[in-house]
C-alpha atoms as a printed R data frame, in Angstrom:
   type eleno elety resid chain resno       x      y      z
1  ATOM     1    CA   MET     A     1 -10.529 -4.648 27.960
2  ATOM     2    CA   SER     A     2 -13.658 -2.089 29.153
3  ATOM     3    CA   PHE     A     3 -13.647  0.868 30.885
4  ATOM     4    CA   ILE     A     4 -14.133  2.444 34.900
5  ATOM     5    CA   ILE     A     5 -13.962  6.571 35.482
6  ATOM     6    CA   THR     A     6 -11.938  7.216 38.197
7  ATOM     7    CA   SER     A     7 -12.518  9.530 41.065
8  ATOM     8    CA   ASP     A     8 -11.447 12.717 39.432
9  ATOM     9    CA   CYS     A     9 -14.788 12.638 37.762
10 ATOM    10    CA   ILE     A    10 -16.939 15.906 38.359
11 ATOM    11    CA   LYS     A    11 -19.551 14.959 37.491
12 ATOM    12    CA   CYS     A    12 -19.565 17.568 33.524
13 ATOM    13    CA   GLY     A    13 -22.412 14.428 31.895
14 ATOM    14    CA   ALA     A    14 -19.589 14.571 29.136
15 ATOM    15    CA   CYS     A    15 -19.578 11.456 29.116
16 ATOM    16    CA   VAL     A    16 -23.766 10.047 29.573
17 ATOM    17    CA   ASP     A    17 -24.797 12.535 26.777
18 ATOM    18    CA   VAL     A    18 -22.578 10.839 24.480
19 ATOM    19    CA   CYS     A    19 -23.334  6.754 25.631
20 ATOM    20    CA   PRO     A    20 -25.449  4.289 23.068
21 ATOM    21    CA   GLU     A    21 -26.400  2.439 25.551
22 ATOM    22    CA   ASN     A    22 -27.293  5.141 28.843
23 ATOM    23    CA   ALA     A    23 -24.189  2.670 30.439
24 ATOM    24    CA   ILE     A    24 -22.689  5.444 32.911
25 ATOM    25    CA   VAL     A    25 -25.401  7.094 35.609
26 ATOM    26    CA   GLU     A    26 -24.819  9.011 38.509
27 ATOM    27    CA   ASP     A    27 -24.087  7.840 42.322
28 ATOM    28    CA   ASP     A    28 -23.197 10.945 45.236
29 ATOM    29    CA   THR     A    29 -20.329 12.300 44.109
30 ATOM    30    CA   GLN     A    30 -19.195 10.515 40.578
31 ATOM    31    CA   TYR     A    31 -20.350  8.349 37.784
32 ATOM    32    CA   PHE     A    32 -19.683  4.950 36.537
33 ATOM    33    CA   ILE     A    33 -19.977  2.821 33.874
34 ATOM    34    CA   THR     A    34 -22.748 -0.576 34.260
35 ATOM    35    CA   GLY     A    35 -22.339 -4.210 33.129
36 ATOM    36    CA   ASP     A    36 -24.318 -3.018 29.757
37 ATOM    37    CA   CYS     A    37 -21.733 -1.236 27.866
38 ATOM    38    CA   ILE     A    38 -20.062 -2.223 24.731
39 ATOM    39    CA   GLU     A    39 -16.457 -0.839 25.537
40 ATOM    40    CA   CYS     A    40 -17.385  1.420 22.299
41 ATOM    41    CA   GLY     A    41 -15.190  4.442 23.389
42 ATOM    42    CA   LEU     A    42 -17.373  6.856 22.514
43 ATOM    43    CA   CYS     A    43 -17.024  8.080 25.735
44 ATOM    44    CA   LEU     A    44 -12.971  8.505 25.728
45 ATOM    45    CA   PRO     A    45 -12.914 11.309 24.489
46 ATOM    46    CA   GLU     A    46 -15.010 13.213 25.630
47 ATOM    47    CA   CYS     A    47 -13.527 13.693 28.752
48 ATOM    48    CA   PRO     A    48 -12.134 16.799 29.514
49 ATOM    49    CA   LEU     A    49  -9.984 15.257 32.653
50 ATOM    50    CA   GLU     A    50  -8.979 11.976 31.266
51 ATOM    51    CA   ALA     A    51 -10.873 10.269 34.345
52 ATOM    52    CA   ILE     A    52 -12.127  7.578 31.790
53 ATOM    53    CA   VAL     A    53  -9.953  4.445 32.217
54 ATOM    54    CA   GLY     A    54  -9.390  0.681 30.426
55 ATOM    55    CA   ASN     A    55  -9.020 -1.537 33.328
56 ATOM    56    CA   GLY     A    56  -8.034 -4.089 31.643
57 ATOM    57    CA   LYS     A    57 -10.326 -6.815 31.929
58 ATOM    58    CA   LYS     A    58 -12.333 -8.234 28.841
């Protein structure tokens, strides 16, 4: 399962700080997860708004 960051993201940076692959990058309004994601899940518990979710795709 891969992950996506929803529009609930407030760009707090907590997920960016824990990503071992630097796979979370910033755009104008929020962060998004690139194809470099290894699906380790370290970002999930760090998001205070639970804005990171699995999208069900592999």
